[in-house]
C-alpha positions in Angstrom: 80.3 99.3 112.7 79.1 95.9 112.0 76.4 95.3 109.4 75.5 91.1 109.9 72.2 91.0 107.7 71.7 92.8 104.5 75.4 93.1 103.3 76.6 89.7 104.4 73.7 87.7 102.4 75.1 89.8 99.1 77.8 87.1 99.2 80.6 88.8 97.8 83.2 87.4 100.0 85.3 84.3 99.0 88.4 83.0 101.0 90.8 85.6 99.7 92.8 88.2 101.8 91.9 91.2 99.2 89.1 90.8 97.5 87.7 93.7 95.3 88.4 97.5 95.3 85.8 99.7 94.4 85.9 103.5 93.4 82.7 105.8 93.5 81.8 109.1 93.3 80.3 110.9 96.3 76.8 110.1 95.4 77.6 106.3 95.4 77.7 105.9 91.9 80.6 103.1 90.8 83.3 104.4 88.0 86.0 101.5 88.7 86.2 98.3 89.8 89.2 95.8 90.7 88.1 91.9 91.7 90.8 89.2 92.5 88.1 86.3 92.6 87.6 84.3 89.6 83.9 83.8 90.9 82.3 87.0 91.8 78.3 88.6 92.5 79.3 92.3 93.5 76.6 94.5 91.8 78.4 98.0 91.3 75.2 99.8 91.8 74.5 97.5 95.0 77.2 98.5 97.0 77.8 102.0 95.8 74.2 102.2 97.0 74.6 100.6 100.1 77.8 102.2 101.2 76.5 105.5 100.8 73.4 104.8 102.9 75.4 103.6 105.5 77.9 106.3 105.3 74.8 108.7 105.5 73.3 106.8 108.6 76.9 107.3 110.3 77.3 110.8 109.5 73.5 111.2 110.5 74.0 110.3 113.8 77.3 110.8 115.4 78.7 113.4 113.0 81.5 111.3 111.1 81.5 108.8 108.1 82.1 105.3 108.3 84.9 103.4 107.5 84.9 100.5 108.4 81.9 97.5 108.0 82.4 94.0 109.5 80.1 91.3 108.2 80.4 87.2 109.0 81.7 86.3 106.0 84.5 89.5 105.9 85.3 93.7 105.8 85.0 96.5 104.0 87.1 99.8 104.9 86.2 102.7 103.3 88.7 105.9 102.4 87.6 109.2 101.1 89.3 111.9 99.1 88.5 115.2 100.6 89.6 117.5 97.5 87.5 115.2 95.0 84.4 114.3 96.9 85.8 110.4 96.0 85.3 107.3 97.9 86.7 103.9 97.8 86.1 100.6 99.2 87.8 97.6 99.5 86.5 94.0 100.4 88.8 92.0 102.2 88.4 88.9 104.5 89.1 89.0 108.4 92.9 88.0 108.6 93.3 91.6 106.7 93.4 93.7 109.8 91.1 97.2 109.8 94.4 99.5 110.1 95.7 97.8 106.7 92.7 97.7 105.3 92.0 101.8 105.8 95.7 101.8 104.6 95.0 100.4 101.4 92.0 101.4 100.6 93.4 105.1 101.5 96.6 103.9 99.3 94.6 102.8 96.6 92.1 105.7 96.0 95.4 108.6 96.7 97.0 107.0 93.8 93.5 106.5 91.4 93.1 110.4 92.0 96.8 111.3 91.5 96.1 109.8 87.9 93.3 111.4 86.7 92.3 114.3 88.5 94.7 116.7 85.8 92.5 115.1 83.0 88.8 114.7 84.9 86.4 117.0 86.2 85.5 114.7 89.5 82.7 117.6 90.3 80.7 117.1 87.1 78.5 114.0 86.0 81.0 110.8 84.8 79.4 109.3 81.8 82.6 107.6 79.8 83.4 104.7 83.0 86.0 102.9 80.5 88.7 105.8 80.9 89.3 104.6 84.3 90.3 101.4 83.0 93.8 102.0 82.8 94.0 102.3 86.5 93.6 98.9 87.1 97.6 98.2 86.1 98.7 100.7 88.2 97.4 99.1 91.1 100.6 96.4 92.2 102.4 100.0 92.3 100.3 100.8 94.7 100.7 98.1 96.8 104.1 98.3 96.3 104.5 101.9 97.8 102.6 100.7 100.9 105.6 99.7 102.7 107.0 103.9 102.5 103.7 105.1 103.5 103.8 102.7 107.3 107.3 104.2 107.7 106.1 107.7 107.0 103.2 107.1 109.3 105.8 106.2 112.1 107.6 108.9 111.7 104.6 111.5 112.6 104.8 109.7 116.1 106.6 111.6 119.2 110.1 110.5 119.3 110.6 108.7 116.3 112.6 110.8 114.2 113.6 108.0 111.5 112.2 104.8 110.3 114.0 102.3 107.8 113.4 99.0 106.0 116.8 97.1 106.1 117.6 94.3 103.6 120.1 91.4 103.6 120.8 91.2 100.3 122.1 94.8 99.7 118.2 96.1 98.2 118.6 99.5 98.6 117.0 100.8 102.0 113.9 102.4 102.0 114.5 105.6 105.1 111.6 107.7 106.4 112.3 110.6 108.5 115.7 112.7 109.5 119.0 110.8 109.8 121.4 112.9 110.4 124.3 110.8 108.6 122.0 108.9 106.1 124.7 106.8 104.5 126.8 106.0 107.3 124.4 105.8 109.4 123.0 102.9 107.4 126.0 101.2 107.2 126.2 101.0 110.8 122.8 99.3 110.9 123.8 96.9 108.4 127.2 96.0 109.8 125.0 95.9 113.0 122.8 93.2 111.9 125.7 91.3 110.0 127.4 90.6 113.7 124.3 90.0 115.1 123.0 87.6 113.1 126.5 85.8 112.9 126.7 85.5 116.2 123.6 84.0 117.0 123.8 81.6 113.9 126.7 79.8 116.2 124.2 79.2 118.8 121.6 77.8 116.0 119.2 80.6 116.6 118.5 84.2 115.3 117.8 87.6 116.2 114.2 89.2 116.6 115.3 92.1 118.5 118.0 94.5 119.1 118.8 98.2 120.5 121.5 100.3 120.4 121.1 103.4 122.9 123.8 106.3 122.1 123.8 109.5 123.6 120.7 111.5 122.5 118.9 108.4 120.5 117.8 104.8 121.1 117.8 102.7 117.9 115.6 99.8 117.4 115.5 96.9 115.1 113.3 94.2 114.6 113.3 91.8 112.6 110.1 91.1 110.0 108.8 87.4 111.4 106.2 86.6 107.7 107.7 84.4 105.9 107.8 86.3 102.7 109.7 89.4 104.8 112.8 87.3 105.8 116.1 89.3 105.6 113.7 92.5 106.5 115.1 94.9 109.6 112.8 97.3 110.7 114.6 100.4 112.2 113.1 103.0 114.4 115.7 105.9 115.3 113.9 107.3 118.3 114.7 110.0 121.0 116.0 108.5 124.0 115.0 111.6 126.0 111.2 110.9 125.0 109.5 108.2 127.3 109.2 104.5 125.1 105.8 104.3 125.9 104.9 107.0 123.9 106.3 105.4 120.7 106.8 101.7 121.3 103.0 100.8 120.6 103.2 102.5 117.5 107.0 100.6 116.3 105.0 97.5 117.1 101.7 98.5 115.0 104.2 99.4 112.3 106.1 95.7 112.3 102.4 94.1 112.1 101.1 96.8 109.6 105.0 95.6 107.6 104.5 91.9 107.9 101.0 91.5 106.6 102.5 93.8 103.9 105.3 91.5 102.8 102.8 88.6 103.0 100.2 90.3 100.6 102.7 91.5 98.4 103.8 88.0 97.7 100.1 86.9 96.9 99.2 89.8 94.3 102.3 90.6 92.8 103.9 87.4 91.2 
């Protein structure tokens, strides 16, 4: 949904990639807010009410909740937690893609729910918003889990049996999906990467994309290109009996999201 006038004039945006994060009840009452802006004029009541109105309009017209709002000055990604009825809103710049905005809003909200669902009944009126203030310190951990979530989502695509992040510096790889022999497979990937990098260095160049074809699988290795993700490779183990057009778009999307996440982490966690 593109909203140009009323929301854009509220002045809640700046040049920061991620600007603010809100959690609200199903009725639109904001119970948690985290802002990364030094100067902001976000009115919790205003945004909670506006988002609820837009959401109700979308449900009434097309039968679906609103998940993305774009204004002249930025964007809002919205996620819902069905068990509790909680709604989150992530205010971000246009450089943060809708896919990444939705992912962050969902990951933060899921983390919020897991933190408090055992001690708070969200179906009842909440009068003590201060009890949620400690969640601000947990957001960085939720950010760091984004790459795990992205990899896990990729393995839901037909043809991708496993996705990994392999690091040149020896950091323990992130593995999602099924590998027949995790340890030997990762060791082989690292050896192949090392050899490829050494060969390309002789030509004053760097590898960006590599494939290994086996009898039953195709391994696609892509070097992440974000300056903050240098030395990191996305490794996807695919079923070569499935045509590549079924999973290559997902691999491209996964690489793009990971590059954005690494860039974001360098700014918000250092």
